[in-house]
TORNU-166445 format. One record per residue (C-alpha): residue number from 1; x, y, z. Coordinates in Angstrom, 3 decimals. Example, Ala and Ser with C-alpha at 12.3 -4.5 7.8 and 13.67 -1.06 7.14 Angstrom:
<sites>
1 12.300 -4.500 7.800
2 13.670 -1.060 7.140
</sites>
This chain:
<sites>
1 13.112 10.468 -35.228
2 14.670 12.061 -32.160
3 18.335 12.714 -31.576
4 19.049 11.461 -28.064
5 21.854 12.806 -25.901
6 22.649 10.974 -22.670
7 23.953 12.918 -19.684
8 25.160 10.478 -17.025
9 28.125 10.491 -14.618
10 28.668 6.842 -15.611
11 29.568 7.755 -19.213
12 33.061 6.379 -19.839
13 33.938 8.085 -23.104
14 32.294 11.420 -23.825
15 31.036 12.229 -27.314
16 28.544 14.526 -28.997
17 25.735 12.249 -27.821
18 27.054 11.176 -24.407
19 28.291 13.540 -21.700
20 28.876 13.214 -17.968
21 27.355 16.566 -16.929
22 23.917 17.695 -18.097
23 25.303 21.225 -18.335
24 27.486 20.003 -21.236
25 24.514 18.711 -23.228
26 23.179 20.850 -26.111
27 21.384 23.899 -24.718
28 18.746 23.777 -27.467
29 17.266 20.444 -26.386
30 13.474 20.306 -26.802
31 12.885 17.658 -24.145
32 14.704 16.661 -20.952
33 13.750 13.304 -19.413
34 14.876 12.715 -15.835
35 15.580 8.997 -15.576
36 17.764 9.301 -12.484
37 17.330 7.937 -8.936
38 14.600 9.712 -7.002
39 16.789 11.967 -4.833
40 19.013 12.792 -7.791
41 15.901 13.760 -9.776
42 14.906 16.237 -7.042
43 18.371 17.822 -7.196
44 18.232 17.990 -10.990
45 14.837 19.712 -10.935
46 16.279 22.370 -8.669
47 19.293 22.844 -10.953
48 17.240 22.980 -14.161
49 14.864 25.551 -12.688
50 17.786 27.648 -11.507
51 19.394 27.481 -14.949
52 16.103 28.579 -16.564
53 16.068 25.543 -18.839
54 13.856 26.278 -21.862
55 13.082 22.633 -22.679
56 10.052 20.666 -21.600
57 11.146 18.608 -18.592
58 9.521 15.342 -17.495
59 10.416 13.034 -14.650
60 9.612 9.330 -14.782
61 10.164 8.497 -11.108
62 8.296 5.521 -9.642
63 7.710 7.442 -6.393
64 6.617 11.083 -6.530
65 6.425 12.048 -2.848
66 10.063 13.200 -2.528
67 9.651 15.210 -5.746
68 6.301 16.942 -5.202
69 7.687 20.090 -3.573
70 10.469 20.439 -6.152
71 8.092 19.802 -9.057
72 5.670 22.470 -7.819
73 8.492 24.894 -7.062
74 10.098 24.358 -10.475
75 6.777 24.964 -12.262
76 6.221 28.138 -10.232
77 9.695 29.296 -11.254
78 8.722 28.974 -14.917
79 10.104 25.527 -15.764
80 7.889 23.692 -18.264
81 7.716 20.511 -16.216
82 5.372 17.535 -16.082
83 5.516 14.313 -14.122
84 4.791 11.056 -15.919
85 5.002 7.361 -15.056
86 5.137 4.784 -17.855
87 3.691 1.612 -16.310
88 5.990 -0.731 -18.205
89 9.678 -1.513 -18.412
90 12.316 -0.575 -20.995
91 12.035 -3.937 -22.741
92 8.473 -3.164 -23.854
93 8.134 -2.641 -27.596
94 4.375 -2.605 -28.262
95 2.346 -0.197 -26.122
96 -1.117 -1.610 -26.795
97 -2.780 -2.162 -23.440
98 -0.024 -0.309 -21.579
99 -0.709 2.658 -19.309
100 1.149 5.963 -19.042
101 0.231 8.209 -16.108
102 0.369 12.009 -16.446
103 0.429 14.493 -13.569
104 0.073 18.263 -13.818
105 2.626 20.023 -11.594
106 1.512 23.509 -12.553
107 2.305 23.595 -16.274
108 -0.577 22.359 -18.421
109 1.469 23.006 -21.562
110 4.185 20.616 -20.409
111 1.580 17.904 -19.781
112 0.162 18.388 -23.265
113 3.609 18.121 -24.844
114 4.385 15.006 -22.784
115 1.155 13.392 -23.981
116 2.118 14.175 -27.586
117 5.055 11.771 -27.214
118 2.523 8.919 -27.089
119 -0.005 10.315 -29.571
120 0.945 7.834 -32.309
121 1.032 4.820 -30.001
122 -1.748 2.642 -28.591
123 -0.766 3.400 -24.994
124 -3.626 4.434 -22.702
125 -2.855 7.890 -21.314
126 -4.283 8.433 -17.823
127 -4.392 11.757 -15.961
128 -4.154 11.527 -12.166
129 -3.500 14.122 -9.438
130 0.158 14.278 -8.457
131 -0.646 13.774 -4.778
132 -2.598 10.552 -5.462
133 0.193 8.801 -7.344
134 2.042 7.196 -4.448
135 -1.079 5.817 -2.785
136 -1.953 3.977 -5.996
137 1.604 2.843 -6.674
138 2.010 1.394 -3.181
139 -0.487 -1.288 -4.244
140 0.254 -1.561 -7.948
141 4.060 -1.591 -7.683
142 5.041 -1.854 -4.038
143 2.829 -4.818 -3.162
144 3.538 -6.792 -6.334
145 7.295 -6.225 -5.953
146 7.208 -7.221 -2.274
147 5.245 -10.427 -2.916
148 7.663 -11.555 -5.614
149 10.772 -10.596 -3.670
150 9.472 -12.576 -0.686
151 8.648 -15.544 -2.940
152 12.160 -15.493 -4.444
153 13.726 -15.119 -0.992
154 11.683 -18.034 0.361
155 12.629 -20.482 -2.402
156 16.269 -19.311 -2.308
157 16.342 -20.202 1.380
158 14.387 -23.442 1.030
159 17.420 -25.692 0.863
160 16.072 -27.087 -2.407
161 18.199 -26.721 -5.503
162 16.841 -25.093 -8.697
163 17.313 -28.423 -10.508
164 15.322 -30.287 -7.874
165 12.288 -27.976 -8.059
166 12.499 -27.577 -11.843
167 12.043 -31.332 -12.183
168 8.673 -31.301 -10.393
169 7.410 -27.734 -11.007
170 3.677 -27.182 -11.377
171 2.107 -24.728 -13.805
172 1.333 -22.283 -10.981
173 4.882 -22.483 -9.593
174 6.339 -21.910 -13.050
175 4.181 -18.860 -13.709
176 4.943 -17.370 -10.300
177 8.643 -18.109 -10.617
178 8.797 -16.394 -13.995
179 7.459 -13.153 -12.512
180 9.665 -13.451 -9.426
181 12.707 -14.030 -11.633
182 11.985 -10.854 -13.602
183 11.554 -8.821 -10.400
184 14.699 -10.237 -8.777
185 16.702 -9.324 -11.893
186 15.802 -5.626 -11.634
187 17.889 -2.828 -10.105
188 17.986 -3.527 -6.328
189 18.652 0.105 -5.430
190 15.622 1.308 -7.402
191 13.397 -1.381 -5.923
192 14.556 -0.438 -2.429
193 13.659 3.202 -3.180
194 10.172 2.119 -4.254
195 9.712 0.323 -0.924
196 11.456 2.897 1.272
197 10.551 6.297 -0.181
198 6.848 5.815 -0.859
199 5.101 7.220 2.243
200 2.121 4.909 1.626
201 4.193 1.735 1.475
202 4.397 0.882 5.208
203 0.627 0.405 5.376
204 0.711 -1.896 2.341
205 3.504 -3.990 3.865
206 1.570 -4.243 7.121
207 -1.470 -5.452 5.167
208 0.695 -8.054 3.429
209 2.079 -9.146 6.791
210 -1.446 -9.435 8.225
211 -2.598 -11.528 5.251
212 0.331 -13.942 5.657
213 -0.292 -14.202 9.416
214 -4.002 -14.893 8.813
215 -3.098 -17.687 6.379
216 -0.695 -19.238 8.890
217 -3.254 -18.999 11.690
218 -5.991 -20.603 9.576
219 -3.761 -23.516 8.599
220 -2.278 -24.067 12.054
221 -5.690 -23.859 13.783
222 -7.418 -26.035 11.206
223 -9.812 -23.153 10.489
224 -11.150 -24.259 7.135
225 -14.052 -21.792 7.259
226 -11.729 -18.811 7.741
227 -9.453 -20.083 4.968
228 -12.386 -20.505 2.593
229 -13.827 -17.069 3.369
230 -10.520 -15.337 2.681
231 -10.047 -17.267 -0.519
232 -13.577 -16.352 -1.653
233 -12.955 -12.671 -0.843
234 -9.746 -12.747 -2.876
235 -11.520 -14.474 -5.742
236 -14.302 -11.863 -5.769
237 -11.843 -8.965 -5.812
238 -9.604 -10.414 -8.506
239 -12.621 -11.296 -10.644
240 -13.871 -7.722 -10.233
241 -10.475 -6.493 -11.402
242 -10.648 -8.788 -14.434
243 -14.043 -7.360 -15.386
244 -12.858 -3.783 -14.830
245 -9.834 -4.359 -17.051
246 -12.003 -5.893 -19.742
247 -14.429 -2.961 -19.615
248 -11.531 -0.627 -20.347
249 -10.351 -2.599 -23.360
250 -13.667 -4.066 -24.623
251 -16.448 -1.678 -23.528
252 -18.869 -3.280 -25.990
253 -18.440 -6.765 -24.520
254 -21.573 -7.744 -22.478
255 -19.448 -10.015 -20.257
256 -17.593 -6.975 -18.955
</sites>
């Protein structure tokens, strides 16, 4: 039920609903969604605040650290701005079981209006402090992206052809490859930003590196006990996550 106007320098042919400069978009817009690269979003926040934009403004950046100062400054200047993070991609159609994160930058009214966008959906709306976002996303996005990019890089450099491995693929390989394929097909520049601009990401990558080194050491040293202990620890954590997820969706279930 919304009229959508796109403002993007990549627009080839301008029309009433597609312009290259946001300044040429209708001035009576009710909602402005910043779906630009992270640094560009910071610049746009500054421009919108300076122009005294009357619309509710939301950013959907995957990393908030580079935007925190601008978001706070824009809210202090009177911009009705909220920061959100839909935890799903643009191909998603049904929002049942999907999470949308909401962060107050200094305008509670903007957060309320942003939440209203999902009021008639089954998405789970989660409020988190703005400053805690990147620490959580380093694990939820950064680690999962890194693991799948490394997996795809490893098989691409294996010397084995896709046909050769497809002919003997196991269930586990197929499931992992499907996720890795989806990740590898995403925007490389955005995924680099998620790895590079999140201030919490280096620690996560070091932890990933340490886990891989521990696996190699266990195998090369024949340390079955160390291997088993790490596998049991991983099993306990992932099982705990399964139960936590089930409690959120089926609180009445005794198994959760």
